[in-house]
Each structure stands twice: as structure tokens, then as C-alpha cells.
C-alpha positions as CSV (number, residue, x, y, z in Angstrom):
1,M,4.0,-8.7,24.2
2,T,1.9,-5.6,23.5
3,R,2.2,-4.2,20.0
4,V,1.0,-0.8,18.7
5,T,0.4,-0.4,15.0
6,I,-1.2,2.5,13.1
7,A,-3.5,1.5,10.3
8,T,-3.9,4.2,7.7
9,D,-4.5,5.0,4.0
10,S,-2.3,8.1,4.1
11,Q,1.4,8.1,3.1
12,Q,1.8,11.3,5.1
13,V,0.8,9.4,8.3
14,I,3.1,6.5,7.4
15,D,6.0,9.0,7.0
16,I,5.3,10.7,10.3
17,A,5.1,7.3,12.1
18,Q,8.4,6.3,10.6
19,N,10.0,9.5,11.9
20,Y,8.9,8.5,15.4
21,N,9.7,4.8,15.0
22,I,6.1,3.9,15.3
23,D,4.9,0.8,13.4
24,A,2.4,1.7,10.7
25,I,0.6,-0.3,7.9
26,M,-0.8,1.1,4.7
27,T,-4.4,-0.1,4.1
28,S,-7.0,0.5,1.4
29,S,-8.7,3.8,1.0
30,S,-12.0,2.2,0.2
31,H,-12.9,1.0,3.8
32,Q,-16.3,2.1,5.1
33,S,-15.2,2.0,8.7
34,G,-12.2,2.0,11.0
35,T,-13.0,-1.5,12.0
36,D,-12.7,-2.7,8.5
37,R,-9.3,-1.0,8.2
38,I,-8.2,-2.7,11.5
39,Y,-9.2,-6.0,10.1
40,E,-7.1,-5.6,6.9
41,A,-4.1,-4.5,9.1
42,S,-4.6,-7.5,11.4
43,Q,-4.6,-9.9,8.4
44,K,-1.4,-8.4,7.1
45,L,0.1,-8.9,10.6
46,Q,-1.1,-12.6,10.4
47,L,-2.6,-12.4,13.9
48,P,-3.9,-15.7,15.4
49,N,-7.6,-16.1,16.1
50,D,-7.2,-15.7,19.9
51,E,-5.2,-12.5,19.6
52,I,-6.8,-9.5,21.4
53,I,-7.1,-6.4,19.3
54,I,-7.9,-3.0,20.7
55,N,-9.1,-0.5,18.1
56,V,-8.4,3.1,19.3
57,Q,-9.9,5.4,16.6
58,G,-7.9,8.3,15.3
59,D,-10.6,10.8,16.3
60,E,-10.1,9.9,20.0
61,P,-6.5,11.0,20.6
62,F,-6.9,11.7,24.3
63,I,-8.1,8.3,25.5
64,E,-6.1,7.5,28.7
65,T,-4.1,4.3,29.2
66,K,-6.4,3.2,32.0
67,V,-9.3,3.2,29.5
68,V,-7.4,1.1,27.0
69,Q,-6.5,-1.3,29.8
70,A,-10.2,-1.5,30.9
71,I,-11.2,-2.5,27.3
72,Y,-8.4,-5.0,27.1
73,N,-9.5,-6.6,30.4
74,L,-13.1,-6.8,29.3
75,T,-12.2,-8.3,26.0
76,S,-9.9,-10.9,27.7
77,N,-12.7,-11.8,30.1
78,N,-15.2,-12.3,27.2
79,A,-12.8,-13.9,24.7
80,Q,-14.5,-17.3,25.0
81,N,-18.0,-16.0,24.9
82,T,-19.1,-16.4,21.2
83,D,-22.3,-14.3,21.8
84,I,-20.1,-11.2,22.5
85,I,-18.5,-9.9,19.3
86,M,-17.3,-6.5,20.5
87,N,-16.3,-4.9,23.8
88,S,-16.4,-1.1,24.4
89,C,-17.1,1.5,27.1
90,Y,-19.0,4.6,28.1
91,K,-18.8,7.5,30.4
92,I,-21.6,9.2,32.2
93,I,-22.7,12.5,30.5
94,S,-25.2,15.2,31.4
95,N,-28.5,16.0,29.8
96,P,-27.1,19.0,27.8
97,E,-24.2,16.9,26.6
98,A,-26.6,14.2,25.4
99,D,-28.2,16.7,23.0
100,D,-25.0,16.6,20.9
101,P,-25.5,14.2,18.0
102,N,-21.7,13.8,17.7
103,I,-21.7,12.2,21.2
104,V,-23.1,8.7,20.7
105,K,-25.4,7.5,23.4
106,V,-25.8,3.9,24.5
107,V,-28.4,2.1,26.6
108,T,-27.5,-1.2,28.3
109,N,-29.2,-3.9,30.3
110,K,-28.4,-4.8,33.9
111,H,-25.3,-6.7,32.8
112,D,-23.9,-3.7,30.8
113,I,-24.7,-5.4,27.5
114,A,-25.6,-2.8,24.9
115,L,-29.2,-2.7,23.8
116,Y,-28.9,0.2,21.3
117,F,-26.6,3.0,20.3
118,S,-27.9,6.3,18.8
119,R,-26.9,9.9,18.0
120,A,-30.4,10.8,19.4
121,K,-31.0,11.3,23.1
122,I,-31.7,7.9,24.5
123,P,-33.4,7.1,26.8
124,Y,-35.9,9.9,26.2
125,P,-36.9,11.4,29.6
126,R,-40.7,11.6,29.1
127,D,-41.9,12.2,32.6
128,H,-38.9,13.6,34.5
129,H,-35.5,15.1,34.3
130,F,-32.7,12.6,33.6
131,N,-29.0,13.4,33.9
132,T,-27.0,10.2,33.7
133,Y,-26.8,9.4,30.0
134,K,-24.2,6.9,28.8
135,G,-21.8,8.5,26.3
136,H,-20.1,5.9,24.1
137,L,-16.3,6.2,23.5
138,G,-14.9,5.2,20.1
139,I,-12.7,2.3,21.3
140,Y,-13.4,-1.3,20.6
141,G,-12.0,-4.7,21.7
142,F,-12.1,-7.8,19.6
143,T,-10.4,-11.1,19.3
144,M,-9.1,-11.7,15.8
145,Q,-11.9,-14.3,15.4
146,S,-14.7,-12.0,16.4
147,L,-13.2,-9.2,14.3
148,A,-13.3,-11.5,11.2
149,I,-17.0,-12.4,12.0
150,F,-17.9,-8.7,12.3
151,C,-16.1,-7.6,9.2
152,N,-17.5,-10.4,7.1
153,S,-21.1,-9.6,8.2
154,T,-23.3,-7.5,5.9
155,P,-23.9,-3.9,6.8
156,S,-27.2,-3.2,8.4
157,P,-29.9,-0.6,7.6
158,L,-29.7,1.0,11.0
159,E,-25.9,1.2,10.7
160,D,-26.4,3.2,7.5
161,I,-29.1,5.5,9.0
162,E,-27.2,6.4,12.2
163,K,-23.7,6.0,10.6
164,L,-22.7,3.8,13.6
165,E,-20.9,0.6,12.6
166,Q,-21.5,-1.1,15.9
167,L,-25.2,-1.4,15.0
168,R,-24.2,-4.1,12.5
169,A,-23.3,-6.4,15.4
170,L,-26.7,-5.9,17.1
171,H,-28.5,-6.3,13.7
172,H,-27.0,-9.8,13.3
173,G,-27.9,-10.9,16.9
174,Y,-24.5,-10.5,18.5
175,Q,-23.8,-8.8,21.8
176,I,-21.6,-5.8,22.7
177,A,-20.2,-5.8,26.2
178,M,-19.8,-2.4,27.8
179,T,-18.0,-1.1,30.9
180,E,-18.2,2.3,32.6
181,V,-14.9,4.3,32.7
182,Q,-13.8,7.6,34.1
183,T,-12.2,9.8,31.5
184,E,-11.5,13.4,30.5
185,S,-11.1,12.5,26.8
186,F,-13.2,13.7,24.0
187,G,-13.6,12.9,20.3
188,I,-12.7,15.3,17.5
189,D,-15.7,15.3,15.2
190,T,-16.2,19.0,14.4
191,I,-14.1,22.2,13.9
192,E,-15.2,23.2,17.4
193,D,-13.7,20.0,18.8
194,L,-10.4,20.6,16.9
195,E,-10.3,24.1,18.4
196,K,-10.9,22.6,21.9
197,A,-8.1,20.1,21.3
198,M,-5.7,22.9,20.3
199,R,-6.6,24.9,23.4
200,Y,-6.1,21.7,25.4
201,H,-2.5,21.6,24.2
202,G,-2.0,25.4,24.5
203,L,-1.9,25.9,20.7
């Protein structure tokens, strides 16, 4: 059975969730990443090692059901592969979009295994125009076991420099499986994004 739970450190969020009969768990305010918060919530829920956990971050409110399902399927397919510690996705973005440091870019190998994530424009188009960058979406799939491994790993220097937690996995030699998705969603990272979101809802 699918279960949706909000993990938060805000009593206001807990109260709103209760008003709408949505399951919510209070977590520590000291977490450095959303993944660490999800791990605490998963421990409180006493999830078994083979449980599939999809982390949809709060700054990605418009992610469609089909995208969540794609990450679930990818995570399920990779659940027995101990080399793969995380599962995620990307959408194709244009050259101008790739200039935005709030849109994380990812490069992958031929099997769609992530090679690197960056806020910078990667790959850099040295000799010609390039218009099919891979924009990473802030959604991750784990098993409870792989989530525990990730959260018990030490943070990495690149993670701190880029402020991208997924670089911790690559630093420790693990793989991140990716899949391409079609989506109209966008993250809310700036005031401009919030204004765009409000227009999206006619506010």
C-alpha cells in the first residue's frame, strides 16, 4: 500500500497537514538536507530495509504523478543493485535555461548513470552550439537500506561547494541512476519562481 507522509520541522506545516488529514511527522530542525530529514522520518515509521521511499522535495510542488511513478519504477528495478544508491530523473532544457544556477544540470553515461551534477553549465559547448542539456529534478528514490547508507556517509567537499547533496553519493563511489521524463514542473528557489508559481495558480 502506498503511503504519503510529510516530513517537516514546522509545527505550522503539521497543523495544516492535520486539517487536510494528511500524515505528517515532526523532525529535527538541524538537518543539512531533505534526504537526512526523510531518513529520520523513515526511521520513526520503522520501514523495512526493502521499502521503496520516494523523496519529493517541498520546493518541487508541481511534479506530476507520472514523474513520481517513473522514479518508483526505476527504484524498484534497481533495488537489488548495491552499486546504485539513488534514483532520480532529468528533463531536457535549452541552452538559455542551462545558464540558471538554480537549475541543476547532470551529465550521464550511455546507461543514464550520472557522471556529475553541477549548477554550472555542463557539458560546456566549446566548439559548437548545444541545446539539449539535462536539467535535474529534485526527486529521489531509495530503498530504506540505500537511504541509510547515504545518510550515514560523510558529506563530501564537492557537496559543500555546489550545495548539492547527491554529490555525496558520487564522492563515495556509488552510482545514481537517472531517467528522462516529460514534465512541465519547476522548482521554487527564488522570489521570481514564487511569483511564477502564483501566476500558475492565478493568484
